[in-house]
C-alpha positions in Angstrom: 73.6 87.7 74.4 74.6 84.2 75.2 71.6 82.8 73.2 72.8 84.8 70.3 76.3 83.4 70.6 75.1 80.0 70.5 73.1 80.6 67.5 76.3 82.1 65.5 78.2 78.8 66.7 75.5 76.6 65.5 75.6 78.6 62.0 79.2 78.0 62.0 79.1 74.4 62.3 76.4 74.4 59.9 78.7 76.1 57.6 81.3 73.9 58.2 79.2 70.9 57.4 78.1 72.5 54.2 81.5 73.3 53.3 82.3 69.6 53.7 79.7 68.3 51.5 80.2 71.2 49.0 83.8 70.5 48.7 84.0 66.8 49.2 84.9 66.8 45.4 88.1 68.5 46.0 89.6 65.4 47.6 87.7 62.7 45.7 86.6 63.5 42.3 89.3 62.3 40.2 89.7 59.0 42.4 86.0 58.4 41.9 85.7 59.2 38.1 88.7 57.0 37.5 87.0 54.2 39.4 89.7 53.7 41.8 87.2 53.8 44.6 83.5 53.9 44.7 81.9 57.3 46.0 80.6 55.7 49.4 84.3 54.3 50.4 86.0 57.7 49.0 83.9 60.0 51.0 84.2 57.8 54.2 88.2 57.9 53.7 88.2 61.5 52.9 86.2 62.8 55.8 88.4 61.0 58.3 91.6 62.5 57.0 89.7 65.9 56.7 89.3 65.5 60.4 92.9 65.0 61.0 93.8 67.7 58.5 92.0 70.2 60.4 93.4 69.6 63.8 97.2 70.2 62.5 97.3 74.0 62.8 95.5 77.2 63.2 97.2 79.7 61.3 94.5 80.0 58.8 92.0 80.4 61.6 93.9 83.2 63.3 93.8 85.2 59.8 90.2 84.8 59.6 89.6 85.8 63.2 91.5 88.9 63.2 92.7 89.6 59.7 89.6 91.1 58.0 88.0 93.2 60.5 88.6 94.3 64.2 86.9 92.2 66.6 86.0 95.0 68.5 83.5 96.5 66.0 82.3 92.9 64.9 78.9 92.0 66.5 77.4 88.7 67.1 74.8 89.8 64.5 77.5 90.8 61.9 79.0 87.1 62.2 75.5 85.6 61.8 75.0 87.7 58.6 78.1 86.7 57.0 77.7 83.0 57.8 74.1 83.2 56.3 75.4 84.9 53.1 78.0 82.2 52.8 75.7 79.4 53.5 73.2 80.6 50.9 75.7 81.3 48.3 77.2 77.5 49.0 73.8 76.0 48.7 73.0 77.8 45.2 76.2 76.5 43.9 76.0 73.1 45.2 72.4 72.9 43.7 73.6 73.6 40.3 76.8 71.8 40.5 79.5 74.6 40.4 82.3 74.1 42.4 82.6 77.5 43.9 84.8 78.5 46.6 83.3 78.2 50.2 86.7 80.2 51.4 85.8 83.1 49.3 82.1 82.8 50.1 82.7 83.1 53.8 85.2 86.1 53.4 82.8 87.9 51.2 79.9 87.0 53.7 82.2 88.8 56.4 82.9 91.7 54.1 79.3 92.4 53.2 78.2 92.1 57.0 80.9 94.2 58.3 80.0 96.7 55.8 76.4 96.3 56.4 77.2 97.0 60.0 79.8 99.9 60.2 80.5 101.0 56.8 83.1 100.5 54.0 86.1 101.7 56.0 85.4 99.0 58.9 86.7 96.1 56.6 90.3 95.8 56.2 90.4 95.9 52.5 94.3 95.6 52.1 94.0 92.2 54.0 91.4 91.3 51.4 93.9 92.2 48.4 96.8 90.5 50.1 95.1 87.6 51.8 92.5 86.6 49.3 92.7 88.5 45.9 96.4 87.6 45.2 95.9 84.1 46.6 92.9 83.9 44.3 95.1 84.4 41.3 98.4 82.8 42.3 97.3 79.6 44.1 95.6 78.1 40.9 98.1 79.3 38.6 100.6 77.4 40.9 98.5 74.3 40.9 98.3 74.5 37.1 101.8 74.9 36.6 102.8 72.1 39.3 100.3 69.9 37.9 101.4 70.6 34.2 105.2 70.0 35.1 104.6 66.9 37.3 102.3 65.2 34.5 105.1 65.8 31.9 107.8 64.5 34.3 105.5 61.3 35.1 105.0 60.6 31.5 108.4 60.7 30.8 109.3 58.3 33.8 106.7 55.9 32.5 107.5 56.2 28.6 109.0 52.8 28.3 106.5 50.9 30.8 103.4 49.1 29.3 100.1 50.9 29.6 98.7 47.9 31.9 101.8 48.6 34.4 101.3 52.4 34.2 97.6 52.0 34.8 97.7 49.8 37.7 100.5 51.4 39.4 98.8 54.7 38.9 95.7 53.4 40.8 97.4 52.5 43.7 99.1 55.7 43.9 96.3 57.7 43.4 94.8 56.4 46.8 98.0 57.8 48.4 97.4 61.3 46.5 93.6 61.4 47.3 94.2 60.6 50.8 96.9 63.6 51.0 94.7 65.9 49.3 91.9 65.3 51.6 94.3 65.8 54.4 95.2 69.1 52.8 91.6 70.3 52.5 90.8 69.7 55.9 94.1 71.9 57.2 92.9 74.8 55.3 89.1 74.8 54.8 88.1 73.5 58.4 90.1 76.2 59.8 87.8 79.1 58.2 85.1 78.1 60.5 87.5 78.0 63.3 88.2 81.5 62.7 84.7 82.6 62.3 83.8 80.8 65.7 86.8 82.7 67.3 86.0 86.0 65.8 82.5 85.7 67.6 83.9 84.6 70.9 86.3 87.6 70.8 83.5 89.8 69.8 81.7 88.4 72.9 84.7 89.1 75.2 84.9 92.8 73.9 81.4 93.3 74.7 82.1 92.8 78.3 80.1 89.3 78.6 83.3 87.1 79.2 81.9 86.5 82.9 78.7 84.9 81.8 80.4 81.8 80.3 83.1 79.3 81.5 86.4 80.6 81.1 87.7 77.9 79.3 85.1 78.5 76.3 86.8 81.7 75.5 90.1 82.2 73.4 93.0 83.3 75.2 94.9 85.9 73.2 95.0 84.8 69.5 94.8 81.0 70.5 91.8 79.1 69.1 89.9 77.1 71.8 90.3 73.1 71.6 86.7 72.7 71.9 86.5 74.9 68.4 89.1 73.3 66.7 87.5 69.7 67.5 84.1 70.8 66.7 85.0 72.2 63.3 87.3 69.2 62.5 84.1 66.7 63.2 81.7 68.9 61.3 83.5 69.2 58.0 84.4 65.6 58.2 80.7 64.7 58.8 79.8 66.9 55.8 82.5 65.3 53.5 81.0 61.9 54.3 77.7 63.3 53.2 79.3 63.7 49.9 78.8 66.0 46.9 77.8 64.2 43.8 76.8 66.9 41.7 80.0 68.6 41.9 82.0 65.4 42.0 80.6 64.9 38.4 81.6 68.2 37.2 85.1 68.2 38.5 85.8 64.5 37.8 84.7 64.3 34.3 83.1 67.2 32.5 86.3 69.4 32.8 88.3 66.4 31.2 88.2 62.7 31.0 90.7 61.7 33.8 93.0 58.7 33.7 94.5 57.3 37.2 97.9 58.8 36.3 96.3 62.2 35.8 94.4 62.0 38.7 97.3 61.1 40.7 99.3 64.3 39.4 96.4 66.7 39.8 95.8 65.6 43.6 99.6 65.6 44.3 99.9 69.1 42.9 96.8 70.2 44.8 98.0 68.8 48.1 101.5 70.7 47.7 99.8 73.8 46.9 97.2 73.8 49.7 99.7 72.4 52.5 102.2 75.3 51.6 99.3 77.7 51.7 97.9 76.4 55.2 101.3 76.9 56.6 101.6 80.4 55.9 97.9 81.0 57.0 96.8 81.9 53.5 93.2 81.0 53.4 93.1 79.6 49.7 90.3 78.2 48.0 91.0 74.3 47.8 88.2 74.2 45.1 90.0 76.6 42.7 93.6 74.8 43.4 92.2 71.4 42.5 90.2 72.7 39.2 93.3 74.4 38.2 95.3 71.3 38.8 93.0 69.1 36.7 93.1 71.5 34.0 97.0 71.7 34.3 97.1 67.8 33.7 94.5 68.1 31.0 96.6 70.8 29.1 99.9 68.8 29.4 98.4 66.4 26.6 97.0 68.9 24.6 95.3 72.3 25.0 92.0 71.0 23.5 91.9 68.1 25.9 90.3 70.5 28.6 86.7 71.5 28.2 87.2 75.2 28.4 83.4 76.0 28.3 83.0 74.2 31.6 85.9 75.5 32.9 84.6 79.2 31.8 81.5 78.6 33.9 83.5 77.6 36.9 85.8 80.8 36.2 82.9 83.0 36.2 81.6 81.3 39.7 84.9 82.2 41.0 84.5 85.8 40.1 81.2 86.1 41.4 81.5 84.3 44.8 83.1 87.3 46.6 80.6 90.0 45.4 77.2 88.0 45.6 78.2 86.4 48.7 78.9 89.9 50.1 75.8 91.3 48.8 73.6 88.3 50.2 75.4 89.0 53.7 74.7 92.7 53.6 70.9 92.3 53.1 70.9 89.6 56.2 72.8 92.1 58.4 70.4 94.8 57.7 67.4 92.6 58.3 68.9 90.9 61.3 69.7 94.4 62.6 66.2 95.6 62.0 64.7 92.4 64.0 67.6 91.9 66.8 69.3 95.1 67.1 66.1 97.6 67.1 
């Protein structure tokens, strides 16, 4: 049982690392595409700020750990299957440069694995509706509106300034907004892996194996162990530093041709939306939010400035992420049960 728990923890850390390089573009796509920072420098800064963002709270982790399934019915095999489903879907979308949601891949994977183990009724579908599906629609809309309004306000503020002054000032401001966005990304995304590891540890305790590992490794009540927080923060930071150039290209130039002032507006709106969600323990998709913010600043100029064909492909990936990651996890659960649970 201990060896299986170790495998689950390793898989969660791998998922967190993949999440980092898959979602590196969330924080730095605009700052790279506008030429404010080179990719290498941008991902290093983003990785460091991801780490600090990740250690600021655990509200989202607690939602993942107990909000979607009762830890008493979740085995190590279920958690491992959920991680397999999420990782495979993340790698597929990364390979094709599609900015899909790592958050929804993980939650979809958990849903598929739980159903594969204990049936449809074992998963908390009401929580999925309240904590995932509503934010799935609401958070991008909020990001889009905030970015749209902020962009119009900025254009009004700088209307009498020379283009050169606006450009140079926007480049400096974009450094601040990109750093804030990276911090916000860490505050929400890293906590999902913290939550899945905590869920595995709670399952381990419920199975009656708590005496076989040191006491400090296990959660006390709903508190996420400190070592889990640090490990996940390090993993997402390392993954972000590995970069995600395929998705950076899609977000930074294929949706719209972005300028420094647009990049500042998009990143600021995205950070506001994500930090707000993190405070309330809502596991939103940082990918969805920043993409919507980029579309918002583009639409503030003119509707045709946004390449809606590319946006449509991204939207399709958003819709498919939950069911397909769930399907992959369901298959993984059946296969793992066959080999590990007899």
